[in-house]
C-alpha positions as CSV (number, residue, x, y, z in Angstrom):
1,M,2.0,0.2,20.2
2,R,3.0,1.5,16.8
3,K,0.3,1.2,14.2
4,I,3.0,0.7,11.5
5,E,5.8,-1.6,12.8
6,V,9.1,-1.2,10.9
7,T,11.9,-3.8,10.7
8,I,15.1,-3.2,8.8
9,D,17.1,-6.2,7.5
10,S,20.0,-5.5,5.3
11,H,18.7,-3.4,2.4
12,Q,15.0,-4.3,3.0
13,A,12.4,-2.6,5.1
14,L,9.4,-4.5,6.4
15,L,6.3,-2.4,7.2
16,T,3.6,-4.2,9.2
17,I,0.1,-2.7,9.5
18,N,-0.6,-3.2,13.2
19,N,-4.0,-1.8,14.1
20,P,-6.1,-4.7,15.4
21,P,-8.5,-6.3,15.1
22,A,-8.7,-5.6,11.3
23,N,-5.6,-3.4,10.6
24,T,-7.8,-0.5,9.7
25,W,-6.5,2.9,8.6
26,D,-7.0,6.1,10.7
27,G,-5.4,9.5,10.8
28,A,-2.5,8.4,13.0
29,S,-1.6,5.3,10.9
30,L,-1.9,7.1,7.6
31,T,0.5,9.9,8.9
32,L,2.8,7.3,10.2
33,L,2.8,5.4,6.8
34,R,3.6,8.6,4.9
35,D,6.4,9.7,7.3
36,T,7.9,6.2,7.4
37,V,8.1,5.9,3.6
38,A,9.5,9.4,3.4
39,E,12.2,8.4,5.9
40,L,13.0,5.2,3.9
41,N,13.3,7.3,0.8
42,D,16.0,9.3,2.5
43,N,17.9,6.2,3.7
44,R,20.2,5.3,0.8
45,E,20.8,1.8,2.3
46,I,17.1,0.8,1.7
47,Y,16.5,-0.7,-1.7
48,A,13.2,-2.5,-1.2
49,L,10.0,-2.3,1.0
50,V,7.6,-5.0,1.9
51,L,4.1,-4.1,3.3
52,T,2.0,-6.7,5.1
53,G,-0.6,-7.0,7.8
54,Q,-0.3,-8.2,11.4
55,G,-2.0,-11.5,12.2
56,D,-3.3,-14.1,9.8
57,K,-6.8,-12.8,8.9
58,F,-6.4,-9.3,7.7
59,F,-4.0,-7.5,5.5
60,S,-6.1,-4.4,6.1
61,A,-9.9,-4.0,6.1
62,G,-9.5,-0.4,5.0
63,A,-10.7,2.8,6.7
64,D,-12.0,2.9,10.3
65,L,-15.6,3.9,9.5
66,N,-16.0,5.4,12.9
67,M,-14.2,8.4,11.5
68,F,-17.1,9.1,9.1
69,A,-20.1,8.3,11.3
70,D,-20.9,12.0,12.0
71,G,-21.0,13.0,8.3
72,D,-18.7,16.0,8.9
73,M,-17.5,17.3,5.6
74,A,-14.5,19.1,7.0
75,N,-13.3,15.9,8.5
76,A,-14.0,14.1,5.3
77,R,-11.8,16.5,3.3
78,R,-9.0,16.2,5.9
79,M,-9.1,12.4,5.8
80,A,-9.3,12.4,1.9
81,V,-6.0,14.4,2.0
82,E,-4.5,12.1,4.6
83,F,-5.3,9.0,2.5
84,S,-4.1,10.6,-0.8
85,S,-0.9,11.9,0.8
86,A,0.0,8.6,2.5
87,F,-0.8,6.4,-0.5
88,E,0.8,8.6,-3.1
89,T,4.0,8.7,-1.0
90,L,4.0,4.9,-0.9
91,S,3.3,4.8,-4.7
92,Q,6.3,7.0,-5.3
93,F,8.8,5.1,-3.1
94,R,12.0,5.2,-5.1
95,G,12.8,1.5,-4.6
96,V,10.8,-1.7,-5.1
97,S,7.7,-2.0,-3.0
98,I,6.0,-5.4,-2.6
99,A,2.6,-6.1,-0.9
100,A,2.4,-9.4,1.0
101,I,-1.4,-9.7,1.1
102,N,-1.9,-12.2,4.0
103,G,-5.7,-11.9,4.3
104,F,-8.7,-9.7,3.6
105,A,-7.7,-6.5,1.7
106,M,-10.7,-4.3,1.5
107,G,-11.2,-0.6,0.7
108,G,-8.1,1.3,1.8
109,G,-6.4,-2.0,2.4
110,L,-6.5,-2.9,-1.2
111,E,-5.7,0.6,-2.2
112,A,-2.5,0.5,-0.1
113,A,-1.6,-2.8,-1.8
114,M,-2.2,-1.3,-5.3
115,C,0.3,1.5,-4.4
116,C,3.0,-1.1,-4.3
117,D,4.9,-2.3,-7.4
118,I,4.2,-6.0,-6.9
119,R,1.4,-7.8,-5.1
120,I,1.8,-11.3,-3.6
121,V,-1.5,-12.8,-2.3
122,E,-2.3,-15.8,-0.2
123,S,-4.8,-18.3,-1.6
124,Q,-7.4,-17.7,1.0
125,A,-7.5,-13.9,0.7
126,Q,-10.4,-11.8,-0.6
127,M,-10.1,-8.4,-2.1
128,G,-12.6,-5.6,-2.9
129,L,-13.4,-1.9,-2.9
130,P,-16.8,-1.9,-1.2
131,E,-17.0,1.8,-0.3
132,A,-20.1,2.5,-2.4
133,T,-21.9,-0.1,-0.2
134,V,-21.7,2.5,2.7
135,G,-22.3,5.6,0.6
136,L,-18.6,6.4,0.0
137,L,-16.1,5.9,-2.8
138,P,-12.5,4.7,-2.9
139,G,-10.7,7.9,-1.8
140,G,-7.2,6.4,-1.5
141,L,-6.3,6.5,-5.3
142,G,-8.4,3.4,-5.8
143,T,-10.5,4.5,-8.8
144,Q,-7.3,5.4,-10.6
145,H,-5.1,2.5,-9.7
146,L,-7.6,-0.2,-10.1
147,S,-8.7,0.9,-13.5
148,W,-5.0,1.0,-14.6
149,L,-4.3,-2.4,-13.3
150,V,-7.4,-4.4,-14.3
151,G,-9.1,-2.3,-17.0
152,E,-12.3,-0.4,-16.9
153,G,-14.6,-3.4,-17.0
154,W,-13.3,-5.2,-13.9
155,A,-12.8,-1.8,-12.1
156,K,-16.5,-1.2,-12.6
157,R,-17.5,-4.6,-11.4
158,M,-15.5,-4.2,-8.2
159,I,-16.4,-0.6,-7.5
160,L,-19.9,-0.1,-8.9
161,L,-21.2,-3.6,-8.0
162,G,-19.1,-4.1,-4.9
163,E,-17.8,-7.4,-6.2
164,H,-15.1,-9.1,-4.2
165,V,-12.5,-11.3,-5.9
166,D,-10.6,-14.3,-4.6
167,A,-6.9,-14.8,-5.1
168,E,-7.0,-16.7,-8.4
169,T,-9.4,-14.2,-9.9
170,A,-7.2,-11.4,-8.8
171,K,-4.3,-13.0,-10.6
172,A,-6.3,-13.7,-13.7
173,I,-7.4,-10.1,-14.1
174,G,-3.9,-8.6,-13.3
175,L,-4.7,-7.3,-9.8
176,V,-1.9,-9.4,-8.3
177,E,1.2,-10.9,-9.7
178,E,1.4,-14.2,-7.8
179,V,-0.7,-16.5,-5.6
180,V,1.0,-18.5,-2.8
181,P,-0.3,-20.9,-0.1
182,T,-1.7,-19.6,3.2
183,G,1.1,-18.2,5.4
184,E,3.7,-17.8,2.6
185,S,3.1,-14.3,1.3
186,L,5.7,-12.6,3.5
187,S,8.5,-15.1,2.8
188,R,7.8,-14.9,-1.0
189,A,7.7,-11.1,-0.8
190,R,11.0,-11.0,1.0
191,E,12.5,-13.4,-1.6
192,M,11.5,-10.9,-4.3
193,A,12.9,-8.0,-2.2
194,T,16.2,-9.9,-2.1
195,M,16.1,-10.1,-5.9
196,A,15.7,-6.4,-6.1
197,E,18.9,-6.0,-4.0
198,N,20.8,-7.5,-6.9
199,Q,19.7,-4.6,-9.1
200,S,21.2,-1.2,-9.2
201,P,19.0,1.0,-6.9
202,T,19.7,4.1,-9.1
203,S,18.6,2.1,-12.2
204,I,15.5,0.8,-10.3
205,A,14.5,4.4,-9.4
206,A,14.9,5.6,-13.0
207,C,13.0,2.6,-14.5
208,K,10.2,2.9,-12.0
209,H,9.7,6.5,-12.8
210,L,9.6,5.8,-16.5
211,I,7.2,2.9,-16.1
212,Q,4.8,4.9,-14.0
213,S,5.0,8.0,-16.1
214,A,3.7,6.0,-19.0
215,R,0.3,6.1,-17.4
216,H,-0.1,9.8,-18.3
217,R,2.4,10.6,-21.0
218,A,2.3,10.0,-24.8
219,M,4.6,7.1,-25.8
220,S,6.5,9.4,-28.1
221,E,7.4,11.6,-25.1
222,G,8.3,8.5,-23.2
223,Y,10.9,7.6,-25.9
224,I,12.7,10.9,-25.3
225,L,12.6,10.5,-21.5
226,E,13.9,7.0,-21.7
227,R,16.9,8.1,-23.8
228,D,17.7,11.0,-21.4
229,A,17.4,8.7,-18.4
230,F,19.7,6.2,-19.9
231,V,22.4,8.8,-20.5
232,D,21.8,10.3,-17.0
233,L,22.8,7.0,-15.4
234,F,26.3,7.5,-16.7
235,S,26.7,10.2,-14.0
236,T,26.2,7.7,-11.2
237,E,28.6,5.5,-9.3
238,D,26.3,2.5,-9.7
239,Q,26.6,2.6,-13.5
240,K,30.4,2.4,-13.3
241,E,30.3,-0.3,-10.6
242,G,27.7,-2.4,-12.4
243,V,29.5,-2.5,-15.8
244,N,32.9,-3.1,-14.3
245,A,31.6,-5.8,-11.9
246,F,30.1,-7.7,-14.8
247,L,33.4,-7.4,-16.8
248,E,35.4,-8.5,-13.8
249,K,33.0,-11.4,-13.1
250,R,32.2,-10.3,-9.5
251,K,29.1,-9.2,-7.6
252,P,28.6,-5.5,-7.7
253,A,28.7,-3.4,-4.5
254,W,26.0,-0.8,-5.0
255,K,26.3,2.6,-3.6
256,N,22.9,4.0,-4.5
257,S,24.5,7.1,-5.9
C-alpha cells in the first residue's frame, strides 16, 4: 500500500493521502510526498496538482503522535526537518495546487492544505491546529502560513487556544476559498485544475513565484521583479503560442517551455 496514491489524468496529478484510519503523516509518507511533488515538478506535462484524503471522514488528522511518545529530541529534530522539507516542496510546486478537504484537517493535515494554492472544503469538515494541546507546536510551516492567510488574531485563536473552525468560518476568515456539499470537494477541485490547464504553465509558474514572494519582499522590489518576469516570458514558447492563438481565434497548445 502506498501512503500517497498518485493518479495522472491529462495534465493533472491527483495525490491521495492513504494512511488509514486517519490519514496521518509519518516519516515514510512525508518523504513520499516530497519526492512525488519533486517528480511532478520535473514532469513538464503536469500543470496542476490536487491533494485529498482517502475515505470520507479524514483529509488528514496530522502527525502520527506515536512518533513522539518517547520524547526523543533527536527524533523530534529529524521529523521537524521531514515535515518542513515535504511541505515546503508542496508549497513550491511550480503549477497550481488545490486541496480538496474532504473531512477533518487537523495539525499537519491542515498544514498540508495550507501549502496548496487553493483550498476547497466540504461543509461537514472541521479544521484546527491543536498541537499545543499535546505539548507541541505546528511544525509543518503552520505558524507561518496560518498567520499569512487569516491574520494574527485568528491564527492565535486557532493555535494558542486550540480553537477548531467549521467550513463556513474557515471561508469567512480566508482559510479556504470555497465550501461545497459533502462528497463534492474532489470534483470541484478537479474542475479548478481543468481551469488551470487553460492557462500558460510558464505564466502560472512566474505569477505564483511573484505572488508568494510578496510575503517577504518590499512592494517596491516586487514592482521590479514583476517587470523583469514579464519580459522574461518573451523568451518562452508559451508566450508566442498564447498570443498567436488568441489572434488566430484558436485554443493554445501549451508546451510548458
